[in-house]
C-alpha positions in Angstrom: 0.0 0.3 -0.1 2.6 2.2 1.4 5.8 3.1 -1.2 9.2 3.1 1.2 12.5 3.8 0.5 15.9 3.7 2.4 17.6 7.2 3.1 20.7 7.6 4.7 19.4 4.5 7.2 15.9 5.9 7.3 12.6 5.0 6.0 10.8 7.6 3.8 7.3 7.9 2.7 4.8 10.4 1.4 1.3 9.7 2.7 -0.2 12.6 0.7 0.9 10.9 -2.7 -2.2 8.7 -3.0 -4.3 11.6 -3.3 -2.5 13.0 -6.6 -4.8 13.4 -9.3 -3.2 12.2 -12.5 -4.5 11.8 -16.3 -5.3 8.2 -17.5 -3.4 8.4 -20.6 0.0 9.8 -20.8 1.6 12.6 -19.0 0.5 15.7 -20.4 -1.4 18.7 -18.3 -4.5 17.9 -17.1 -7.4 20.0 -18.1 -11.0 20.5 -17.5 -11.7 17.6 -20.3 -8.8 15.4 -19.4 -10.1 12.0 -18.4 -8.1 10.9 -14.8 -7.7 8.6 -12.2 -10.5 10.9 -10.1 -13.1 10.3 -13.3 -12.3 6.9 -13.6 -13.4 6.1 -9.8 -16.4 8.4 -9.8 -17.4 6.7 -13.2 -16.9 3.0 -11.5 -18.9 4.3 -8.7 -22.1 5.6 -11.2 -21.6 1.7 -12.7 -21.9 0.1 -9.4 -24.6 2.3 -8.3 -26.4 1.2 -11.5 -25.6 -2.6 -11.1 -27.4 -2.6 -7.7 -30.5 -0.5 -8.2 -31.4 -1.3 -12.1 -29.3 -4.5 -12.7 -30.4 -6.0 -9.0 -34.0 -4.7 -9.2 -34.9 -5.2 -12.5 -36.6 -8.7 -11.9 -38.6 -7.1 -9.3 -39.1 -10.3 -7.7 -41.9 -10.2 -4.8 -39.2 -12.6 -2.4 -36.1 -9.9 -3.7 -32.7 -11.3 -4.0 -29.6 -9.8 -1.7 -29.1 -7.0 -4.1 -32.6 -6.1 -4.7 -32.7 -5.7 -1.0 -30.0 -4.0 -0.6 -31.5 -1.6 -3.2 -35.2 -1.3 -1.2 -33.2 -0.6 2.0 -31.4 2.4 0.6 -34.1 3.4 -0.8 -36.7 3.5 2.0 -34.1 4.3 4.8 -33.6 7.9 2.5 -37.1 8.4 1.8 -38.0 7.9 5.3 -35.0 10.1 6.8 -36.1 13.0 3.7 -39.9 13.1 5.2 -39.0 13.0 8.5 -36.1 16.0 8.4 -37.7 17.9 5.8 -41.3 17.2 5.8 -43.7 15.8 3.7 -43.1 18.6 0.9 -39.3 18.0 1.2 -40.7 13.9 -0.5 -40.6 15.5 -4.3 -36.5 16.5 -3.9 -36.0 12.9 -2.7 -34.7 11.8 -6.4 -31.9 14.2 -5.9 -31.1 13.3 -2.5 -31.1 9.9 -2.9 -28.7 10.7 -6.1 -26.2 12.7 -3.6 -26.9 9.6 -0.8 -25.5 7.0 -3.0 -22.7 8.8 -5.1 -20.9 9.6 -1.9 -21.3 6.1 -0.1 -20.2 4.4 -3.3 -17.5 6.5 -4.1 -15.7 6.1 -0.6 -16.5 2.5 -0.4 -14.9 2.2 -3.5 -12.0 4.2 -2.4 -11.1 1.7 0.1 -9.9 -0.9 -2.4 -6.3 -1.7 -2.3 -4.5 0.9 -4.8 -8.0 3.0 -5.7 -8.4 6.8 -5.6 -11.3 8.3 -3.5 -12.3 11.6 -5.4 -14.5 12.5 -1.9 -11.0 13.2 -0.7 -10.6 16.5 -2.8 -12.4 19.7 -1.7 -12.8 20.1 -5.4 -15.7 17.1 -5.6 -16.7 18.1 -2.2 -17.2 21.8 -3.2 -19.3 20.9 -6.0 -21.6 18.9 -4.1 -21.6 21.0 -1.1 -22.1 24.5 -3.2 -24.3 23.1 -5.5 -26.7 22.2 -2.7 -26.7 25.4 -1.3 -27.2 27.6 -4.5 -30.1 24.4 -4.7 -31.9 25.5 -1.1 -30.9 29.2 -2.0 -32.9 30.0 -5.3 -35.8 27.4 -4.3 -36.3 29.5 -1.2 -36.2 32.5 -2.8 -38.3 31.1 -5.7 -41.3 29.7 -3.6 -41.1 32.5 -1.2 -39.4 35.3 -2.4 -38.6 37.8 0.4 -40.2 36.1 2.7 -37.2 33.5 2.8 -35.4 36.3 4.6 -37.1 34.9 7.8 -34.7 32.5 8.1 -32.6 34.8 9.1 -35.1 36.9 11.6 -35.6 35.6 14.9 -39.4 37.2 15.8 -39.4 35.0 19.1 -35.8 37.1 20.0 -35.8 40.6 22.2 -36.1 43.1 19.7 -33.1 44.6 20.6 -31.5 41.5 19.2 -32.9 40.2 16.2 -30.2 42.4 14.3 -27.2 40.8 16.0 -28.7 37.3 15.5 -29.6 38.2 12.0 -26.4 39.0 11.1 -25.1 35.8 12.6 -27.6 33.6 11.0 -26.4 35.2 7.6 -23.4 34.2 8.3 -23.5 31.0 9.6 -26.0 30.4 6.2 -23.4 31.1 3.8 -20.6 29.1 6.2 -22.7 26.4 5.4 -21.5 25.3 2.1 -17.7 25.6 3.4 -18.3 23.6 6.6 -20.5 21.3 4.3 -17.8 20.3 2.0 -14.7 20.4 4.2 -16.3 18.2 6.9 -16.2 15.1 4.1 -12.9 15.8 2.3 -11.4 16.5 5.3 -12.7 13.2 7.0 -12.0 10.8 4.4 -8.4 12.2 3.6 -7.5 12.2 6.9 -8.3 8.4 7.5 -7.0 7.5 4.4 -3.6 9.3 5.2 -3.7 7.4 8.7 -3.8 4.5 7.2 -0.9 5.0 4.5 1.5 6.2 7.6 1.2 3.0 9.5 1.4 1.2 6.5 5.0 2.3 5.8 6.0 0.8 9.0 4.6 -2.5 8.5 7.6 -3.5 6.3 10.3 -2.2 9.2 10.5 -6.4 10.4 12.6 -6.8 6.8 15.7 -4.1 7.7 15.8 -3.5 11.3 15.2 -5.8 14.7 13.2 -2.9 16.0 10.1 -4.4 13.5 9.9 -7.1 15.4 7.3 -4.8 18.2 6.4 -2.3 15.4 5.4 -4.2 12.6 2.5 -6.1 14.2 1.2 -2.9 16.3 1.4 -1.3 12.6 -0.6 -4.5 11.3 -2.9 -4.3 14.1 -3.3 -0.5 13.7 -4.3 -0.5 9.9 -6.9 -3.4 10.6 -8.5 -1.0 13.1 -8.1 2.3 11.2 -9.5 0.4 8.1 -12.2 -1.1 10.4 -13.2 2.6 11.3 -13.0 4.0 8.0 -15.5 1.8 6.9 -17.9 3.0 9.1 -16.5 6.6 8.1 -17.8 6.0 4.9 -20.7 5.5 5.3 -21.8 8.1 8.2 -20.3 10.9 6.2 -22.7 9.9 3.2 -25.4 9.9 6.1 -24.3 13.2 7.5 -23.9 14.8 4.4 -27.4 14.1 3.2 -29.3 14.8 6.4 -27.3 18.2 6.6 -28.7 18.4 2.9 -32.3 17.8 4.2 -31.5 20.1 6.8 -30.9 23.1 4.3 -33.9 21.9 2.0 -36.4 21.7 5.4 -35.5 25.8 5.7 -35.7 26.3 2.2 -38.9 25.2 2.0 -40.2 26.5 5.5 -38.1 29.2 6.6 -40.0 30.8 9.1 -38.5 30.0 12.7 
């Protein structure tokens, strides 16, 4: 997993090398249209989603297969979450939210495969998702409520003297949403992968030094534990991103406090 090299009796490794984006064909400059390793793994995620939800449920069996059961469980889980958080009015936007959840979930899980690449570890990818949600819910709120959408920032129940101050705080926190929405996902995914790479770099020490008798088993145990944690993080981060999207959607549909 980790590339190691000897340098003046030490061990050299670069845990952030795994996040480098490179073109799939050749070594030329990367443009917006250049197929890259990020493009490949996002395409594989879309293919996996298609296999689960289109191929897996194509038979529409009364007694579902395992793949059909997985699709139905995910469908019911997200649909219930949308209705519980965003309300009945938010159910009409379920396809968008379901798409976000599945894309992030499958990209995260595929990124745990050895030799793979995780596009959601890049802020450029998560920012498109985060700002996309932000722009959508903002335009939706303005379309449905006009200037009444500004009621989201005006606390009618607060004392009159505090309302302008609270409005400024609410306005700032609102525009910080897409930033935190993006960084939270990318930061958690990137941190876990980097830590695994660091411990993986220490695993081969047993081949070059006697201290590896202690370090190598500890490194392997740490990799196993962190990998198991990353499996949970991959699912949890997809859930967190999705439920926050539902919260923002609820604010757009019902801006009054």
